[in-house]
C-alpha beads as a LAMMPS data file, in Angstrom:
LAMMPS data file: protein, C-alpha beads

335 atoms
334 bonds

1 atom types
1 bond types

-500.0 500.0 xlo xhi
-500.0 500.0 ylo yhi
-500.0 500.0 zlo zhi

Masses

1 110.0

Atoms # bond

1 1 1 -325.412 361.139 -14.471
2 1 1 -328.718 362.103 -16.044
3 1 1 -328.823 361.834 -19.793
4 1 1 -329.121 365.137 -21.668
5 1 1 -332.076 364.973 -24.078
6 1 1 -331.408 365.497 -27.752
7 1 1 -332.790 368.509 -29.629
8 1 1 -335.495 366.345 -31.211
9 1 1 -336.533 364.931 -27.850
10 1 1 -336.681 368.397 -26.362
11 1 1 -338.917 369.703 -29.160
12 1 1 -341.180 366.667 -28.848
13 1 1 -341.591 367.383 -25.138
14 1 1 -342.921 370.876 -25.790
15 1 1 -346.686 371.327 -25.790
16 1 1 -347.741 370.740 -29.433
17 1 1 -350.167 373.675 -29.238
18 1 1 -347.517 376.004 -27.859
19 1 1 -344.841 375.143 -30.456
20 1 1 -346.551 376.802 -33.466
21 1 1 -347.255 379.900 -31.375
22 1 1 -343.650 380.180 -30.216
23 1 1 -342.346 379.654 -33.745
24 1 1 -344.796 382.285 -35.011
25 1 1 -343.567 384.859 -32.496
26 1 1 -339.931 384.202 -33.399
27 1 1 -340.597 384.516 -37.134
28 1 1 -342.631 387.679 -36.629
29 1 1 -339.926 389.364 -34.568
30 1 1 -337.215 388.285 -37.025
31 1 1 -339.241 389.753 -39.905
32 1 1 -339.645 393.002 -37.980
33 1 1 -335.893 393.272 -37.403
34 1 1 -335.182 392.526 -41.080
35 1 1 -337.647 395.164 -42.295
36 1 1 -336.255 397.697 -39.829
37 1 1 -332.747 397.098 -41.163
38 1 1 -333.849 397.297 -44.795
39 1 1 -335.739 400.560 -44.171
40 1 1 -332.664 402.028 -42.494
41 1 1 -330.196 401.000 -45.179
42 1 1 -331.990 400.160 -48.451
43 1 1 -335.399 401.840 -48.363
44 1 1 -335.109 403.065 -51.964
45 1 1 -335.001 399.527 -53.375
46 1 1 -337.954 398.217 -51.396
47 1 1 -341.257 397.647 -53.270
48 1 1 -344.307 399.852 -52.725
49 1 1 -345.937 397.375 -50.326
50 1 1 -342.916 397.410 -47.986
51 1 1 -342.693 399.955 -45.147
52 1 1 -341.377 403.423 -45.913
53 1 1 -340.697 404.536 -42.344
54 1 1 -340.699 401.307 -40.328
55 1 1 -342.400 401.248 -36.923
56 1 1 -341.969 398.253 -34.624
57 1 1 -345.160 399.177 -32.747
58 1 1 -347.330 399.472 -35.864
59 1 1 -345.887 396.348 -37.494
60 1 1 -346.015 394.089 -34.444
61 1 1 -349.425 395.263 -33.208
62 1 1 -350.938 394.591 -36.640
63 1 1 -349.422 391.190 -37.240
64 1 1 -349.894 390.012 -33.661
65 1 1 -353.594 390.829 -33.990
66 1 1 -353.726 388.794 -37.208
67 1 1 -351.836 385.905 -35.588
68 1 1 -354.071 385.852 -32.518
69 1 1 -357.184 385.995 -34.702
70 1 1 -356.015 383.060 -36.817
71 1 1 -355.075 381.161 -33.664
72 1 1 -358.496 381.914 -32.192
73 1 1 -360.215 380.590 -35.317
74 1 1 -358.220 377.373 -35.056
75 1 1 -359.121 376.911 -31.381
76 1 1 -362.843 377.635 -31.772
77 1 1 -365.259 374.834 -32.545
78 1 1 -366.591 375.022 -36.132
79 1 1 -370.072 376.088 -34.985
80 1 1 -368.575 378.908 -32.864
81 1 1 -366.474 380.454 -35.622
82 1 1 -367.576 383.752 -37.169
83 1 1 -369.107 383.712 -40.628
84 1 1 -367.005 384.074 -43.752
85 1 1 -368.288 387.638 -44.219
86 1 1 -367.127 388.635 -40.757
87 1 1 -363.720 387.011 -41.272
88 1 1 -363.303 388.874 -44.561
89 1 1 -364.277 392.125 -42.832
90 1 1 -361.608 391.588 -40.169
91 1 1 -358.766 390.919 -42.580
92 1 1 -359.920 393.736 -44.877
93 1 1 -360.007 396.193 -41.959
94 1 1 -356.515 395.221 -40.846
95 1 1 -355.244 395.440 -44.433
96 1 1 -356.705 398.929 -44.911
97 1 1 -355.046 400.308 -41.768
98 1 1 -351.755 398.534 -42.380
99 1 1 -351.727 399.534 -46.051
100 1 1 -351.832 403.275 -45.339
101 1 1 -349.359 403.150 -42.429
102 1 1 -346.699 400.526 -43.129
103 1 1 -346.210 400.807 -46.902
104 1 1 -344.817 403.432 -49.265
105 1 1 -348.312 404.936 -49.263
106 1 1 -347.200 406.841 -46.175
107 1 1 -344.565 408.672 -48.220
108 1 1 -347.252 409.887 -50.630
109 1 1 -349.411 410.927 -47.675
110 1 1 -346.554 413.094 -46.431
111 1 1 -346.260 414.887 -49.778
112 1 1 -349.824 415.370 -51.036
113 1 1 -352.731 416.745 -49.029
114 1 1 -355.507 414.715 -50.654
115 1 1 -353.495 411.491 -50.178
116 1 1 -353.022 412.449 -46.539
117 1 1 -356.802 412.773 -46.221
118 1 1 -357.298 409.359 -47.813
119 1 1 -354.870 407.963 -45.258
120 1 1 -356.741 409.472 -42.312
121 1 1 -360.167 408.452 -43.575
122 1 1 -358.850 404.914 -44.086
123 1 1 -357.389 404.545 -40.593
124 1 1 -360.088 406.516 -38.736
125 1 1 -363.223 405.493 -40.642
126 1 1 -362.996 402.631 -43.135
127 1 1 -360.536 400.308 -41.407
128 1 1 -362.087 400.549 -37.920
129 1 1 -365.592 400.314 -39.410
130 1 1 -364.687 397.015 -41.090
131 1 1 -363.170 395.766 -37.842
132 1 1 -366.347 396.742 -36.005
133 1 1 -368.456 394.848 -38.527
134 1 1 -366.288 391.764 -38.065
135 1 1 -366.923 391.837 -34.270
136 1 1 -363.641 389.954 -33.625
137 1 1 -363.651 390.043 -29.806
138 1 1 -364.612 386.411 -29.072
139 1 1 -362.188 385.067 -31.689
140 1 1 -359.312 387.286 -30.596
141 1 1 -359.945 386.453 -26.951
142 1 1 -359.664 382.744 -27.683
143 1 1 -356.330 383.297 -29.440
144 1 1 -354.760 385.654 -26.887
145 1 1 -351.981 384.331 -24.653
146 1 1 -352.710 384.401 -20.925
147 1 1 -350.458 387.403 -20.082
148 1 1 -352.211 389.553 -22.686
149 1 1 -355.599 388.464 -21.355
150 1 1 -354.598 389.749 -17.923
151 1 1 -353.696 393.128 -19.434
152 1 1 -356.998 393.322 -21.334
153 1 1 -358.915 392.523 -18.144
154 1 1 -357.061 395.083 -16.025
155 1 1 -359.513 397.519 -14.365
156 1 1 -357.479 400.518 -15.516
157 1 1 -357.820 399.533 -19.162
158 1 1 -361.466 398.460 -18.974
159 1 1 -362.351 401.594 -16.993
160 1 1 -360.612 403.858 -19.527
161 1 1 -362.389 402.205 -22.442
162 1 1 -365.734 402.462 -20.643
163 1 1 -365.161 406.167 -19.989
164 1 1 -364.119 406.934 -23.575
165 1 1 -367.117 405.030 -24.951
166 1 1 -369.716 407.142 -23.181
167 1 1 -372.000 408.108 -26.087
168 1 1 -371.638 411.899 -26.078
169 1 1 -367.919 411.791 -25.346
170 1 1 -367.341 409.098 -27.967
171 1 1 -369.045 411.169 -30.679
172 1 1 -367.181 414.322 -29.613
173 1 1 -363.807 412.577 -29.644
174 1 1 -364.532 410.884 -32.962
175 1 1 -365.195 414.141 -34.779
176 1 1 -362.993 416.328 -32.585
177 1 1 -359.823 414.268 -32.885
178 1 1 -360.199 414.083 -36.660
179 1 1 -360.462 417.861 -37.052
180 1 1 -358.025 418.706 -34.256
181 1 1 -355.174 417.522 -36.436
182 1 1 -356.588 419.553 -39.341
183 1 1 -356.161 422.889 -37.544
184 1 1 -353.570 424.426 -39.907
185 1 1 -350.959 425.329 -37.273
186 1 1 -351.270 421.953 -35.519
187 1 1 -351.250 420.037 -38.803
188 1 1 -348.060 421.813 -39.878
189 1 1 -346.325 420.984 -36.589
190 1 1 -347.465 417.346 -36.687
191 1 1 -346.127 416.885 -40.213
192 1 1 -342.629 418.145 -39.324
193 1 1 -342.352 416.472 -35.905
194 1 1 -341.953 412.655 -36.138
195 1 1 -343.228 412.111 -32.597
196 1 1 -346.353 414.218 -33.164
197 1 1 -346.857 412.559 -36.542
198 1 1 -346.853 409.133 -34.878
199 1 1 -349.188 410.366 -32.125
200 1 1 -351.571 411.767 -34.737
201 1 1 -351.765 408.439 -36.551
202 1 1 -352.237 406.437 -33.362
203 1 1 -355.051 408.678 -32.122
204 1 1 -356.800 408.259 -35.468
205 1 1 -356.693 404.453 -35.353
206 1 1 -357.514 404.025 -31.652
207 1 1 -360.326 406.563 -31.625
208 1 1 -361.840 405.061 -34.767
209 1 1 -361.801 401.574 -33.231
210 1 1 -363.348 402.785 -29.953
211 1 1 -366.166 404.586 -31.769
212 1 1 -367.072 401.967 -34.355
213 1 1 -366.924 399.109 -31.851
214 1 1 -369.390 401.041 -29.694
215 1 1 -371.702 401.815 -32.610
216 1 1 -371.542 398.464 -34.422
217 1 1 -371.964 396.235 -31.385
218 1 1 -374.412 393.572 -32.684
219 1 1 -375.785 392.711 -29.239
220 1 1 -378.858 394.215 -27.554
221 1 1 -378.415 396.470 -24.528
222 1 1 -377.437 395.038 -22.148
223 1 1 -374.806 393.645 -22.597
224 1 1 -374.114 396.344 -25.187
225 1 1 -373.367 399.753 -23.674
226 1 1 -376.181 401.632 -25.428
227 1 1 -379.407 400.833 -27.264
228 1 1 -379.691 400.347 -31.002
229 1 1 -381.410 403.727 -31.300
230 1 1 -378.540 405.544 -29.609
231 1 1 -376.043 403.701 -31.791
232 1 1 -377.878 404.725 -34.952
233 1 1 -378.098 408.294 -33.656
234 1 1 -374.352 408.407 -33.019
235 1 1 -373.513 407.095 -36.492
236 1 1 -375.853 409.696 -38.003
237 1 1 -374.695 412.589 -35.802
238 1 1 -370.991 412.368 -36.634
239 1 1 -371.814 412.729 -40.320
240 1 1 -372.616 416.454 -40.045
241 1 1 -369.223 417.675 -38.732
242 1 1 -367.554 415.704 -41.529
243 1 1 -369.753 417.330 -44.167
244 1 1 -369.290 420.851 -42.802
245 1 1 -365.547 420.516 -42.195
246 1 1 -364.943 418.919 -45.579
247 1 1 -366.937 421.623 -47.354
248 1 1 -365.004 424.421 -45.612
249 1 1 -361.677 422.941 -46.703
250 1 1 -362.803 422.027 -50.221
251 1 1 -364.269 425.473 -50.927
252 1 1 -361.503 427.530 -49.329
253 1 1 -359.743 429.930 -51.693
254 1 1 -356.447 430.114 -49.760
255 1 1 -353.729 427.603 -49.002
256 1 1 -354.655 426.269 -45.565
257 1 1 -351.827 423.748 -45.414
258 1 1 -348.561 425.301 -46.666
259 1 1 -346.538 422.322 -45.443
260 1 1 -347.206 420.484 -48.710
261 1 1 -345.983 423.469 -50.738
262 1 1 -342.806 423.708 -48.674
263 1 1 -341.990 419.994 -48.714
264 1 1 -342.929 419.515 -52.372
265 1 1 -345.983 417.766 -53.731
266 1 1 -345.880 414.407 -55.483
267 1 1 -348.261 415.798 -58.110
268 1 1 -347.396 419.517 -58.386
269 1 1 -349.326 419.761 -61.655
270 1 1 -352.587 419.485 -59.704
271 1 1 -352.039 422.862 -58.062
272 1 1 -352.614 423.906 -54.469
273 1 1 -356.311 424.705 -54.833
274 1 1 -357.217 421.476 -56.612
275 1 1 -355.223 419.350 -54.175
276 1 1 -356.998 421.005 -51.255
277 1 1 -360.405 420.671 -52.923
278 1 1 -359.948 416.947 -53.476
279 1 1 -358.773 416.569 -49.890
280 1 1 -361.897 418.359 -48.666
281 1 1 -364.089 416.063 -50.741
282 1 1 -362.342 413.046 -49.194
283 1 1 -363.446 414.359 -45.787
284 1 1 -366.897 415.350 -47.019
285 1 1 -368.236 412.392 -49.019
286 1 1 -366.750 408.978 -48.028
287 1 1 -367.237 409.419 -44.242
288 1 1 -370.838 410.472 -44.808
289 1 1 -371.463 407.372 -46.898
290 1 1 -369.913 405.206 -44.183
291 1 1 -372.192 406.743 -41.557
292 1 1 -375.233 405.895 -43.678
293 1 1 -373.955 402.342 -44.185
294 1 1 -373.383 402.008 -40.433
295 1 1 -376.971 403.080 -39.708
296 1 1 -378.246 400.423 -42.110
297 1 1 -376.139 397.747 -40.419
298 1 1 -377.408 398.839 -37.011
299 1 1 -381.031 398.716 -38.145
300 1 1 -380.490 395.278 -39.651
301 1 1 -378.913 394.062 -36.408
302 1 1 -381.847 395.460 -34.444
303 1 1 -384.302 393.717 -36.782
304 1 1 -382.590 390.366 -36.308
305 1 1 -382.487 390.800 -32.532
306 1 1 -386.192 391.630 -32.388
307 1 1 -386.991 388.651 -34.619
308 1 1 -385.070 386.327 -32.317
309 1 1 -386.777 387.835 -29.275
310 1 1 -390.212 387.372 -30.849
311 1 1 -389.345 383.816 -31.794
312 1 1 -388.263 383.097 -28.246
313 1 1 -391.382 384.697 -26.800
314 1 1 -393.544 382.447 -28.962
315 1 1 -392.237 379.331 -27.282
316 1 1 -393.670 378.163 -23.977
317 1 1 -390.463 378.394 -21.992
318 1 1 -390.255 378.493 -18.260
319 1 1 -386.487 378.193 -17.982
320 1 1 -385.154 381.706 -17.345
321 1 1 -381.797 380.738 -18.797
322 1 1 -383.467 380.134 -22.163
323 1 1 -385.716 383.172 -22.136
324 1 1 -383.045 385.591 -23.338
325 1 1 -382.345 387.838 -26.300
326 1 1 -380.208 385.902 -28.732
327 1 1 -378.217 387.220 -31.672
328 1 1 -377.036 384.794 -34.334
329 1 1 -373.377 385.842 -34.260
330 1 1 -372.608 384.040 -37.491
331 1 1 -375.067 385.993 -39.632
332 1 1 -375.993 389.219 -37.862
333 1 1 -374.777 391.371 -40.721
334 1 1 -377.284 389.709 -43.033
335 1 1 -374.586 389.024 -45.610

Bonds

1 1 1 2
2 1 2 3
3 1 3 4
4 1 4 5
5 1 5 6
6 1 6 7
7 1 7 8
8 1 8 9
9 1 9 10
10 1 10 11
11 1 11 12
12 1 12 13
13 1 13 14
14 1 14 15
15 1 15 16
16 1 16 17
17 1 17 18
18 1 18 19
19 1 19 20
20 1 20 21
21 1 21 22
22 1 22 23
23 1 23 24
24 1 24 25
25 1 25 26
26 1 26 27
27 1 27 28
28 1 28 29
29 1 29 30
30 1 30 31
31 1 31 32
32 1 32 33
33 1 33 34
34 1 34 35
35 1 35 36
36 1 36 37
37 1 37 38
38 1 38 39
39 1 39 40
40 1 40 41
41 1 41 42
42 1 42 43
43 1 43 44
44 1 44 45
45 1 45 46
46 1 46 47
47 1 47 48
48 1 48 49
49 1 49 50
50 1 50 51
51 1 51 52
52 1 52 53
53 1 53 54
54 1 54 55
55 1 55 56
56 1 56 57
57 1 57 58
58 1 58 59
59 1 59 60
60 1 60 61
61 1 61 62
62 1 62 63
63 1 63 64
64 1 64 65
65 1 65 66
66 1 66 67
67 1 67 68
68 1 68 69
69 1 69 70
70 1 70 71
71 1 71 72
72 1 72 73
73 1 73 74
74 1 74 75
75 1 75 76
76 1 76 77
77 1 77 78
78 1 78 79
79 1 79 80
80 1 80 81
81 1 81 82
82 1 82 83
83 1 83 84
84 1 84 85
85 1 85 86
86 1 86 87
87 1 87 88
88 1 88 89
89 1 89 90
90 1 90 91
91 1 91 92
92 1 92 93
93 1 93 94
94 1 94 95
95 1 95 96
96 1 96 97
97 1 97 98
98 1 98 99
99 1 99 100
100 1 100 101
101 1 101 102
102 1 102 103
103 1 103 104
104 1 104 105
105 1 105 106
106 1 106 107
107 1 107 108
108 1 108 109
109 1 109 110
110 1 110 111
111 1 111 112
112 1 112 113
113 1 113 114
114 1 114 115
115 1 115 116
116 1 116 117
117 1 117 118
118 1 118 119
119 1 119 120
120 1 120 121
121 1 121 122
122 1 122 123
123 1 123 124
124 1 124 125
125 1 125 126
126 1 126 127
127 1 127 128
128 1 128 129
129 1 129 130
130 1 130 131
131 1 131 132
132 1 132 133
133 1 133 134
134 1 134 135
135 1 135 136
136 1 136 137
137 1 137 138
138 1 138 139
139 1 139 140
140 1 140 141
141 1 141 142
142 1 142 143
143 1 143 144
144 1 144 145
145 1 145 146
146 1 146 147
147 1 147 148
148 1 148 149
149 1 149 150
150 1 150 151
151 1 151 152
152 1 152 153
153 1 153 154
154 1 154 155
155 1 155 156
156 1 156 157
157 1 157 158
158 1 158 159
159 1 159 160
160 1 160 161
161 1 161 162
162 1 162 163
163 1 163 164
164 1 164 165
165 1 165 166
166 1 166 167
167 1 167 168
168 1 168 169
169 1 169 170
170 1 170 171
171 1 171 172
172 1 172 173
173 1 173 174
174 1 174 175
175 1 175 176
176 1 176 177
177 1 177 178
178 1 178 179
179 1 179 180
180 1 180 181
181 1 181 182
182 1 182 183
183 1 183 184
184 1 184 185
185 1 185 186
186 1 186 187
187 1 187 188
188 1 188 189
189 1 189 190
190 1 190 191
191 1 191 192
192 1 192 193
193 1 193 194
194 1 194 195
195 1 195 196
196 1 196 197
197 1 197 198
198 1 198 199
199 1 199 200
200 1 200 201
201 1 201 202
202 1 202 203
203 1 203 204
204 1 204 205
205 1 205 206
206 1 206 207
207 1 207 208
208 1 208 209
209 1 209 210
210 1 210 211
211 1 211 212
212 1 212 213
213 1 213 214
214 1 214 215
215 1 215 216
216 1 216 217
217 1 217 218
218 1 218 219
219 1 219 220
220 1 220 221
221 1 221 222
222 1 222 223
223 1 223 224
224 1 224 225
225 1 225 226
226 1 226 227
227 1 227 228
228 1 228 229
229 1 229 230
230 1 230 231
231 1 231 232
232 1 232 233
233 1 233 234
234 1 234 235
235 1 235 236
236 1 236 237
237 1 237 238
238 1 238 239
239 1 239 240
240 1 240 241
241 1 241 242
242 1 242 243
243 1 243 244
244 1 244 245
245 1 245 246
246 1 246 247
247 1 247 248
248 1 248 249
249 1 249 250
250 1 250 251
251 1 251 252
252 1 252 253
253 1 253 254
254 1 254 255
255 1 255 256
256 1 256 257
257 1 257 258
258 1 258 259
259 1 259 260
260 1 260 261
261 1 261 262
262 1 262 263
263 1 263 264
264 1 264 265
265 1 265 266
266 1 266 267
267 1 267 268
268 1 268 269
269 1 269 270
270 1 270 271
271 1 271 272
272 1 272 273
273 1 273 274
274 1 274 275
275 1 275 276
276 1 276 277
277 1 277 278
278 1 278 279
279 1 279 280
280 1 280 281
281 1 281 282
282 1 282 283
283 1 283 284
284 1 284 285
285 1 285 286
286 1 286 287
287 1 287 288
288 1 288 289
289 1 289 290
290 1 290 291
291 1 291 292
292 1 292 293
293 1 293 294
294 1 294 295
295 1 295 296
296 1 296 297
297 1 297 298
298 1 298 299
299 1 299 300
300 1 300 301
301 1 301 302
302 1 302 303
303 1 303 304
304 1 304 305
305 1 305 306
306 1 306 307
307 1 307 308
308 1 308 309
309 1 309 310
310 1 310 311
311 1 311 312
312 1 312 313
313 1 313 314
314 1 314 315
315 1 315 316
316 1 316 317
317 1 317 318
318 1 318 319
319 1 319 320
320 1 320 321
321 1 321 322
322 1 322 323
323 1 323 324
324 1 324 325
325 1 325 326
326 1 326 327
327 1 327 328
328 1 328 329
329 1 329 330
330 1 330 331
331 1 331 332
332 1 332 333
333 1 333 334
334 1 334 335
């Protein structure tokens, strides 16, 4: 009769690279279940940084992305790893999005209009912009498990992303989706319907990522979808709807969003008009500043690409494989 291996022998037989990944997945899922239970039964005793209304999808998608990024960093050779600035940008972008969705901040966003606007600007503008600056694709790809790689490569997914990142459509969706949920009747319905509320938040995050990854692509075209000039034009163009829409809301003399009056504001002493004015300014000013910053990053990336191209052209090279446009991926931001 064959001898049954002991638990220690079995663990030693497992691929040493696979073991940490498997343990990480188990711990992550166990944490998700624990947080779900706590939010269902003891939400009032949880600290501010814990979830208010727990979502398995939001929690797992965030932390899996972090896990795969860390795993990718570990698997990349030191010279292939992104710069420290880009790594900081990635973790900061994830933290911004997670912080406004899976903490008690969400409760405040449901009970104060200007906090709700901070939440949407964070998950539609700031968080995705930081992720775009980090350009995490190569690192994430290295850390992805094979089944997820197959999903990412699927023609349906790649075709959908390519369609949504057509320049004119991408700019329209970026501004249009943001203000669609600000139509007073639609905003009211989304705030009282949990399913619509979740859909609203997901469209903000996904659309922001699609737009900023198109605009902040550090590579020349091709392989980038559009030229540096088009990218700068897109970043500049979406600024104007934000300014106009924010000004209309900030300067309005009537209560456009009665939901917050009906549900009760966290800071009632601010008054309806002041709350709405601050919310309008949140739409008006920070997104405009981010568009300007994005243009500067694009111009800096273009400058570095042209410098590398000029440097390459100055060498007497006959090998076509070497006569290419090269971007220093570890320092393209200039930080």
